[in-house]
A tleap script that builds the chain and sets N, CA, C and O, in Angstrom:
source leaprc.protein.ff14SB
mol = sequence {
  NMET SER SER THR LEU GLU THR LEU PHE SER
  THR ILE GLU GLU ARG LYS ALA ASN PRO THR
  SER GLU SER TYR THR ALA LYS LEU PHE THR
  ALA GLY GLU GLY LYS ILE CYS GLN LYS ILE
  GLY GLU GLU ALA VAL GLU VAL VAL VAL ALA
  ALA LEU GLY ASN GLU GLY ASP ASP ARG VAL
  LEU TYR GLU MET ALA ASP MET PHE TYR HIE
  SER LEU VAL LEU LEU SER ALA ARG ASP LEU
  THR PHE ALA ASP LEU GLU ALA GLU LEU ALA
  ARG ARG PHE CLYS
}
set mol.1.N position { -12.415 4.328 -7.710 }
set mol.1.CA position { -11.330 4.696 -7.062 }
set mol.1.C position { -10.634 5.853 -8.046 }
set mol.1.O position { -10.760 6.026 -9.258 }
set mol.2.N position { -9.908 6.522 -7.122 }
set mol.2.CA position { -9.559 7.998 -8.125 }
set mol.2.C position { -8.199 7.936 -9.207 }
set mol.2.O position { -7.296 7.099 -9.215 }
set mol.3.N position { -8.331 8.753 -9.824 }
set mol.3.CA position { -7.277 8.467 -10.835 }
set mol.3.C position { -5.778 8.240 -10.214 }
set mol.3.O position { -5.005 7.370 -10.617 }
set mol.4.N position { -5.528 9.084 -9.262 }
set mol.4.CA position { -4.086 8.491 -8.590 }
set mol.4.C position { -3.806 7.301 -7.975 }
set mol.4.O position { -2.688 6.835 -7.755 }
set mol.5.N position { -5.020 6.765 -7.671 }
set mol.5.CA position { -5.156 5.645 -7.413 }
set mol.5.C position { -5.022 4.527 -8.135 }
set mol.5.O position { -4.219 3.606 -7.981 }
set mol.6.N position { -6.009 4.694 -9.073 }
set mol.6.CA position { -5.929 3.653 -10.415 }
set mol.6.C position { -4.478 3.556 -11.132 }
set mol.6.O position { -4.066 2.523 -11.660 }
set mol.7.N position { -3.882 4.574 -11.085 }
set mol.7.CA position { -2.292 5.101 -11.568 }
set mol.7.C position { -1.341 4.292 -10.652 }
set mol.7.O position { -0.516 3.588 -11.235 }
set mol.8.N position { -1.339 4.293 -8.967 }
set mol.8.CA position { -0.255 3.633 -8.577 }
set mol.8.C position { -0.471 2.282 -8.683 }
set mol.8.O position { 0.464 1.488 -8.572 }
set mol.9.N position { -1.885 1.845 -8.938 }
set mol.9.CA position { -2.197 0.349 -8.512 }
set mol.9.C position { -1.477 -0.344 -9.923 }
set mol.9.O position { -0.689 -1.286 -10.012 }
set mol.10.N position { -1.917 0.283 -10.679 }
set mol.10.CA position { -1.161 0.161 -11.954 }
set mol.10.C position { 0.271 -0.112 -12.323 }
set mol.10.O position { 0.750 -0.840 -13.193 }
set mol.11.N position { 0.853 0.715 -11.372 }
set mol.11.CA position { 1.954 1.043 -11.704 }
set mol.11.C position { 2.701 -0.276 -10.586 }
set mol.11.O position { 3.895 -0.576 -10.598 }
set mol.12.N position { 2.139 -0.609 -10.109 }
set mol.12.CA position { 2.173 -1.317 -8.721 }
set mol.12.C position { 2.379 -3.100 -9.702 }
set mol.12.O position { 3.238 -3.977 -9.615 }
set mol.13.N position { 1.180 -2.965 -10.518 }
set mol.13.CA position { 0.820 -3.956 -11.072 }
set mol.13.C position { 1.971 -4.390 -12.271 }
set mol.13.O position { 2.585 -5.453 -12.358 }
set mol.14.N position { 2.039 -3.251 -13.116 }
set mol.14.CA position { 3.751 -3.536 -14.039 }
set mol.14.C position { 4.913 -3.453 -13.071 }
set mol.14.O position { 5.982 -3.541 -13.676 }
set mol.15.N position { 5.022 -3.338 -12.008 }
set mol.15.CA position { 6.321 -3.631 -11.443 }
set mol.15.C position { 6.118 -5.311 -11.143 }
set mol.15.O position { 7.061 -6.066 -11.378 }
set mol.16.N position { 5.405 -5.602 -10.848 }
set mol.16.CA position { 4.780 -7.199 -10.646 }
set mol.16.C position { 5.464 -7.940 -11.909 }
set mol.16.O position { 6.367 -8.768 -11.793 }
set mol.17.N position { 4.981 -7.579 -12.959 }
set mol.17.CA position { 4.662 -8.260 -14.152 }
set mol.17.C position { 6.156 -8.092 -14.756 }
set mol.17.O position { 6.703 -9.064 -15.275 }
set mol.18.N position { 6.694 -7.044 -14.688 }
set mol.18.CA position { 8.179 -6.315 -15.223 }
set mol.18.C position { 8.891 -5.953 -14.684 }
set mol.18.O position { 9.509 -4.909 -14.895 }
set mol.19.N position { 9.044 -6.785 -13.721 }
set mol.19.CA position { 10.186 -6.414 -12.304 }
set mol.19.C position { 11.772 -5.659 -13.239 }
set mol.19.O position { 12.211 -5.960 -14.349 }
set mol.20.N position { 12.294 -4.615 -12.214 }
set mol.20.CA position { 13.494 -4.386 -12.819 }
set mol.20.C position { 14.573 -4.320 -11.547 }
set mol.20.O position { 13.977 -4.325 -10.470 }
set mol.21.N position { 15.186 -4.295 -11.496 }
set mol.21.CA position { 16.545 -4.361 -10.331 }
set mol.21.C position { 16.548 -3.121 -9.590 }
set mol.21.O position { 17.004 -3.045 -8.449 }
set mol.22.N position { 15.889 -1.841 -10.416 }
set mol.22.CA position { 15.680 -0.717 -9.559 }
set mol.22.C position { 14.789 -0.512 -8.999 }
set mol.22.O position { 14.829 0.331 -8.104 }
set mol.23.N position { 13.496 -1.273 -9.326 }
set mol.23.CA position { 12.370 -0.927 -8.785 }
set mol.23.C position { 12.299 -1.216 -6.990 }
set mol.23.O position { 12.837 -2.172 -6.432 }
set mol.24.N position { 11.710 -0.416 -6.486 }
set mol.24.CA position { 11.598 -0.607 -4.931 }
set mol.24.C position { 10.574 -1.496 -4.711 }
set mol.24.O position { 10.712 -2.394 -3.880 }
set mol.25.N position { 9.371 -1.338 -5.467 }
set mol.25.CA position { 7.880 -2.129 -5.931 }
set mol.25.C position { 8.387 -3.843 -5.986 }
set mol.25.O position { 8.114 -4.809 -5.274 }
set mol.26.N position { 9.327 -3.644 -7.309 }
set mol.26.CA position { 9.837 -5.285 -7.626 }
set mol.26.C position { 10.772 -5.836 -6.322 }
set mol.26.O position { 10.706 -7.023 -6.003 }
set mol.27.N position { 11.313 -5.253 -5.871 }
set mol.27.CA position { 12.095 -5.977 -4.695 }
set mol.27.C position { 10.989 -6.244 -3.586 }
set mol.27.O position { 10.971 -7.312 -2.974 }
set mol.28.N position { 9.979 -5.135 -3.327 }
set mol.28.CA position { 9.231 -6.254 -2.468 }
set mol.28.C position { 8.591 -7.009 -2.703 }
set mol.28.O position { 8.301 -7.747 -1.762 }
set mol.29.N position { 8.033 -7.285 -3.915 }
set mol.29.CA position { 7.485 -8.744 -4.426 }
set mol.29.C position { 8.437 -9.791 -4.342 }
set mol.29.O position { 8.089 -10.882 -3.889 }
set mol.30.N position { 9.827 -9.549 -4.802 }
set mol.30.CA position { 10.858 -10.575 -4.471 }
set mol.30.C position { 10.993 -10.929 -3.417 }
set mol.30.O position { 11.160 -12.137 -3.244 }
set mol.31.N position { 10.978 -10.134 -2.407 }
set mol.31.CA position { 11.218 -10.400 -1.017 }
set mol.31.C position { 9.889 -11.489 -0.248 }
set mol.31.O position { 10.125 -12.550 0.331 }
set mol.32.N position { 8.559 -10.892 -0.441 }
set mol.32.CA position { 7.694 -11.938 0.029 }
set mol.32.C position { 6.718 -11.284 0.533 }
set mol.32.O position { 6.807 -10.090 0.816 }
set mol.33.N position { 5.566 -12.058 0.722 }
set mol.33.CA position { 4.430 -11.408 1.330 }
set mol.33.C position { 5.019 -11.248 2.929 }
set mol.33.O position { 4.340 -10.397 3.503 }
set mol.34.N position { 5.485 -11.497 3.319 }
set mol.34.CA position { 6.284 -11.607 4.970 }
set mol.34.C position { 6.835 -10.178 5.042 }
set mol.34.O position { 6.251 -9.437 5.833 }
set mol.35.N position { 7.724 -9.736 4.439 }
set mol.35.CA position { 8.138 -8.558 3.753 }
set mol.35.C position { 7.375 -7.646 3.715 }
set mol.35.O position { 7.491 -6.682 4.471 }
set mol.36.N position { 6.509 -7.747 2.899 }
set mol.36.CA position { 5.596 -6.395 2.560 }
set mol.36.C position { 4.526 -6.286 3.676 }
set mol.36.O position { 3.920 -5.222 3.806 }
set mol.37.N position { 4.247 -7.422 4.550 }
set mol.37.CA position { 3.342 -7.195 5.817 }
set mol.37.C position { 4.529 -6.445 6.582 }
set mol.37.O position { 4.207 -5.559 7.373 }
set mol.38.N position { 5.712 -6.706 6.418 }
set mol.38.CA position { 6.381 -6.163 7.774 }
set mol.38.C position { 6.277 -4.875 7.693 }
set mol.38.O position { 5.943 -4.230 8.688 }
set mol.39.N position { 6.652 -4.023 6.004 }
set mol.39.CA position { 6.471 -2.746 5.916 }
set mol.39.C position { 4.970 -2.307 6.203 }
set mol.39.O position { 4.756 -1.281 6.848 }
set mol.40.N position { 4.149 -2.931 5.817 }
set mol.40.CA position { 3.105 -2.060 6.261 }
set mol.40.C position { 2.694 -2.264 8.229 }
set mol.40.O position { 1.798 -1.599 8.748 }
set mol.41.N position { 3.410 -3.113 8.896 }
set mol.41.CA position { 3.565 -3.015 10.025 }
set mol.41.C position { 4.266 -2.080 10.372 }
set mol.41.O position { 3.620 -1.578 11.292 }
set mol.42.N position { 5.623 -1.217 10.180 }
set mol.42.CA position { 6.268 -0.436 10.201 }
set mol.42.C position { 5.838 1.172 9.838 }
set mol.42.O position { 6.227 2.147 10.483 }
set mol.43.N position { 4.996 1.212 8.721 }
set mol.43.CA position { 4.524 2.165 8.108 }
set mol.43.C position { 3.212 2.689 9.449 }
set mol.43.O position { 3.303 3.610 10.261 }
set mol.44.N position { 2.038 1.665 9.238 }
set mol.44.CA position { 1.232 1.415 10.788 }
set mol.44.C position { 1.723 2.265 11.920 }
set mol.44.O position { 1.125 3.197 12.458 }
set mol.45.N position { 3.089 1.717 12.232 }
set mol.45.CA position { 3.493 2.387 13.785 }
set mol.45.C position { 4.022 3.593 13.352 }
set mol.45.O position { 4.419 4.225 14.331 }
set mol.46.N position { 4.248 4.350 12.025 }
set mol.46.CA position { 4.842 5.658 12.301 }
set mol.46.C position { 3.575 6.641 12.122 }
set mol.46.O position { 3.773 7.822 12.405 }
set mol.47.N position { 2.214 6.241 11.652 }
set mol.47.CA position { 1.150 6.852 11.222 }
set mol.47.C position { 0.841 7.053 13.134 }
set mol.47.O position { 0.324 8.115 13.482 }
set mol.48.N position { 1.021 6.509 13.701 }
set mol.48.CA position { 0.317 6.508 15.136 }
set mol.48.C position { 1.406 7.318 16.041 }
set mol.48.O position { 1.112 7.956 17.051 }
set mol.49.N position { 2.647 7.184 15.526 }
set mol.49.CA position { 3.389 8.021 16.177 }
set mol.49.C position { 3.295 9.520 15.867 }
set mol.49.O position { 3.262 10.470 16.649 }
set mol.50.N position { 3.261 9.490 14.561 }
set mol.50.CA position { 2.940 10.721 13.841 }
set mol.50.C position { 2.039 11.725 14.436 }
set mol.50.O position { 2.275 12.892 14.751 }
set mol.51.N position { 0.602 10.802 14.555 }
set mol.51.CA position { -0.756 11.473 15.027 }
set mol.51.C position { -0.368 11.831 16.400 }
set mol.51.O position { -0.148 12.993 16.742 }
set mol.52.N position { -0.272 10.599 17.343 }
set mol.52.CA position { 0.179 10.908 18.857 }
set mol.52.C position { 1.153 12.028 19.153 }
set mol.52.O position { 1.140 12.849 20.071 }
set mol.53.N position { 2.024 11.857 18.123 }
set mol.53.CA position { 3.226 12.785 18.756 }
set mol.53.C position { 3.123 14.283 18.353 }
set mol.53.O position { 4.042 15.090 18.491 }
set mol.54.N position { 1.819 14.575 17.806 }
set mol.54.CA position { 1.694 16.224 17.169 }
set mol.54.C position { 2.623 16.380 16.500 }
set mol.54.O position { 3.421 17.282 16.755 }
set mol.55.N position { 2.834 15.283 15.123 }
set mol.55.CA position { 4.078 15.860 13.981 }
set mol.55.C position { 3.333 16.739 13.337 }
set mol.55.O position { 3.968 17.433 12.543 }
set mol.56.N position { 2.001 16.978 13.425 }
set mol.56.CA position { 1.022 17.661 12.007 }
set mol.56.C position { 0.711 16.775 10.822 }
set mol.56.O position { 1.355 15.835 10.356 }
set mol.57.N position { -0.419 17.301 10.458 }
set mol.57.CA position { -1.150 16.563 9.224 }
set mol.57.C position { -0.434 16.088 8.254 }
set mol.57.O position { -0.560 14.964 7.769 }
set mol.58.N position { 0.651 17.249 7.807 }
set mol.58.CA position { 1.503 17.059 6.521 }
set mol.58.C position { 2.086 15.447 6.970 }
set mol.58.O position { 1.895 14.440 6.289 }
set mol.59.N position { 2.750 15.492 8.136 }
set mol.59.CA position { 3.748 13.899 8.557 }
set mol.59.C position { 2.840 12.799 8.268 }
set mol.59.O position { 3.101 11.857 7.521 }
set mol.60.N position { 1.224 13.068 9.224 }
set mol.60.CA position { 0.441 11.866 9.418 }
set mol.60.C position { 0.066 11.565 7.983 }
set mol.60.O position { -0.033 10.367 7.716 }
set mol.61.N position { -0.133 12.325 7.130 }
set mol.61.CA position { -0.522 12.270 5.337 }
set mol.61.C position { 0.649 11.438 4.648 }
set mol.61.O position { 0.396 10.459 3.946 }
set mol.62.N position { 2.049 11.922 4.907 }
set mol.62.CA position { 2.978 11.323 4.158 }
set mol.62.C position { 2.972 9.976 5.112 }
set mol.62.O position { 3.483 9.107 4.406 }
set mol.63.N position { 2.719 9.550 6.057 }
set mol.63.CA position { 3.008 8.249 6.690 }
set mol.63.C position { 1.908 7.523 6.251 }
set mol.63.O position { 1.974 6.298 6.146 }
set mol.64.N position { 0.701 8.276 5.928 }
set mol.64.CA position { -0.331 7.243 5.675 }
set mol.64.C position { -0.429 6.737 4.271 }
set mol.64.O position { -1.004 5.692 3.964 }
set mol.65.N position { 0.318 7.746 3.234 }
set mol.65.CA position { 0.414 7.213 2.002 }
set mol.65.C position { 1.474 6.273 1.753 }
set mol.65.O position { 1.720 5.891 0.609 }
set mol.66.N position { 2.209 5.823 2.909 }
set mol.66.CA position { 3.656 5.033 2.822 }
set mol.66.C position { 2.681 3.735 3.143 }
set mol.66.O position { 2.951 2.711 2.515 }
set mol.67.N position { 1.772 3.700 3.902 }
set mol.67.CA position { 1.094 2.525 4.737 }
set mol.67.C position { -0.026 2.306 3.415 }
set mol.67.O position { -0.331 1.161 3.083 }
set mol.68.N position { -0.508 3.313 2.817 }
set mol.68.CA position { -1.640 2.822 2.073 }
set mol.68.C position { -0.850 2.490 0.554 }
set mol.68.O position { -1.541 1.797 -0.193 }
set mol.69.N position { 0.270 2.826 0.102 }
set mol.69.CA position { 1.224 2.245 -0.831 }
set mol.69.C position { 1.534 0.671 -0.725 }
set mol.69.O position { 1.229 -0.129 -1.609 }
set mol.70.N position { 2.168 0.342 0.450 }
set mol.70.CA position { 2.577 -1.102 0.792 }
set mol.70.C position { 1.366 -2.163 1.239 }
set mol.70.O position { 1.608 -3.370 1.256 }
set mol.71.N position { -0.157 -1.562 1.656 }
set mol.71.CA position { -0.964 -2.198 1.509 }
set mol.71.C position { -1.802 -2.364 0.096 }
set mol.71.O position { -2.802 -3.073 -0.016 }
set mol.72.N position { -1.302 -1.700 -0.799 }
set mol.72.CA position { -1.586 -1.890 -2.119 }
set mol.72.C position { -0.822 -3.136 -2.894 }
set mol.72.O position { -1.213 -3.837 -3.827 }
set mol.73.N position { 0.446 -3.143 -2.133 }
set mol.73.CA position { 1.284 -3.780 -2.851 }
set mol.73.C position { 1.091 -5.371 -2.344 }
set mol.73.O position { 1.439 -6.407 -2.909 }
set mol.74.N position { 0.513 -5.199 -1.264 }
set mol.74.CA position { 0.103 -6.766 -0.435 }
set mol.74.C position { -1.185 -7.216 -1.504 }
set mol.74.O position { -1.120 -8.188 -2.256 }
set mol.75.N position { -2.175 -6.434 -1.409 }
set mol.75.CA position { -3.632 -6.659 -2.505 }
set mol.75.C position { -2.470 -7.222 -3.922 }
set mol.75.O position { -2.502 -8.417 -4.216 }
set mol.76.N position { -1.857 -6.616 -4.419 }
set mol.76.CA position { -1.486 -7.030 -5.731 }
set mol.76.C position { -0.351 -8.658 -5.430 }
set mol.76.O position { -0.436 -9.549 -6.275 }
set mol.77.N position { 0.090 -8.747 -4.873 }
set mol.77.CA position { 1.026 -9.970 -4.323 }
set mol.77.C position { -0.110 -11.195 -3.841 }
set mol.77.O position { 0.161 -12.365 -3.572 }
set mol.78.N position { -1.378 -10.573 -3.827 }
set mol.78.CA position { -2.547 -11.696 -3.324 }
set mol.78.C position { -2.870 -11.766 -4.459 }
set mol.78.O position { -3.655 -12.715 -4.444 }
set mol.79.N position { -2.806 -11.380 -5.556 }
set mol.79.CA position { -3.440 -11.402 -6.674 }
set mol.79.C position { -5.031 -11.024 -6.366 }
set mol.79.O position { -5.993 -11.630 -6.838 }
set mol.80.N position { -5.092 -9.776 -5.380 }
set mol.80.CA position { -6.474 -8.841 -5.504 }
set mol.80.C position { -6.457 -7.711 -5.899 }
set mol.80.O position { -5.459 -7.164 -6.368 }
set mol.81.N position { -7.819 -7.080 -5.736 }
set mol.81.CA position { -7.402 -5.670 -6.513 }
set mol.81.C position { -8.188 -4.803 -5.849 }
set mol.81.O position { -9.171 -5.149 -5.194 }
set mol.82.N position { -7.736 -3.478 -6.006 }
set mol.82.CA position { -8.582 -2.478 -5.257 }
set mol.82.C position { -10.282 -2.679 -5.485 }
set mol.82.O position { -11.232 -2.533 -4.716 }
set mol.83.N position { -10.194 -3.037 -6.748 }
set mol.83.CA position { -12.176 -3.100 -6.494 }
set mol.83.C position { -12.260 -4.627 -5.332 }
set mol.83.O position { -13.202 -4.568 -4.541 }
set mol.84.N position { -11.565 -5.609 -5.247 }
set mol.84.CA position { -12.150 -6.570 -4.105 }
set mol.84.C position { -12.206 -5.712 -3.119 }
set mol.84.O position { -13.282 -5.747 -2.522 }
set mol.85.N position { -11.208 -4.719 -2.605 }
set mol.85.CA position { -11.255 -4.500 -1.417 }
set mol.85.C position { -12.729 -3.217 -1.610 }
set mol.85.O position { -13.302 -3.031 -0.537 }
set mol.86.N position { -13.205 -2.551 -2.591 }
set mol.86.CA position { -14.317 -1.654 -2.152 }
set mol.86.C position { -15.346 -2.622 -2.510 }
set mol.86.O position { -16.492 -2.193 -2.371 }
set mol.87.N position { -15.229 -3.872 -2.956 }
set mol.87.CA position { -16.579 -4.594 -2.665 }
set mol.87.C position { -16.812 -5.058 -1.525 }
set mol.87.O position { -18.005 -5.325 -1.387 }
set mol.88.N position { -15.818 -5.398 -0.118 }
set mol.88.CA position { -15.711 -5.988 0.909 }
set mol.88.C position { -16.464 -4.495 1.551 }
set mol.88.O position { -17.543 -4.490 2.144 }
set mol.89.N position { -15.774 -3.499 1.325 }
set mol.89.CA position { -16.610 -2.220 1.819 }
set mol.89.C position { -18.232 -2.073 1.931 }
set mol.89.O position { -19.067 -1.974 2.830 }
set mol.90.N position { -18.201 -2.116 0.435 }
set mol.90.CA position { -20.034 -1.980 -0.031 }
set mol.90.C position { -20.483 -3.358 1.079 }
set mol.90.O position { -21.290 -3.227 1.999 }
set mol.91.N position { -19.801 -4.578 0.762 }
set mol.91.CA position { -20.924 -5.408 1.413 }
set mol.91.C position { -21.193 -5.188 3.043 }
set mol.91.O position { -22.091 -5.601 3.776 }
set mol.92.N position { -19.873 -4.249 3.323 }
set mol.92.CA position { -20.150 -4.163 5.046 }
set mol.92.C position { -20.832 -3.268 5.274 }
set mol.92.O position { -21.088 -3.202 6.476 }
set mol.93.N position { -21.650 -1.868 4.195 }
set mol.93.CA position { -22.410 -1.236 4.466 }
set mol.93.C position { -23.897 -1.121 3.768 }
set mol.93.O position { -24.463 -0.093 3.397 }
set mol.94.N position { -24.340 -2.422 3.704 }
set mol.94.CA position { -25.458 -2.777 3.382 }
set mol.94.C position { -26.658 -2.476 4.161 }
set mol.94.O position { -27.759 -2.867 3.776 }
savepdb mol mol.pdb
quit
């Protein structure tokens, strides 16, 4: 995992372990898995709209970053890690 992704996932884990009222991530954990999944779905739609609407690569990257962030929150909420995801992908490419 890149250092940026490691830092992001570490921050997500920190927000889960030590939630504060100002933290959007902590609010997602409090709202629960249903809300987290809803956000992933919303962001996925925004990725598709940006791509098919010819909104430009910057917009597609922006929306994909949001979708990826929310996906990492879901991994954390389920006590999974990015390493677990990497292992699954590696298993598929044997």
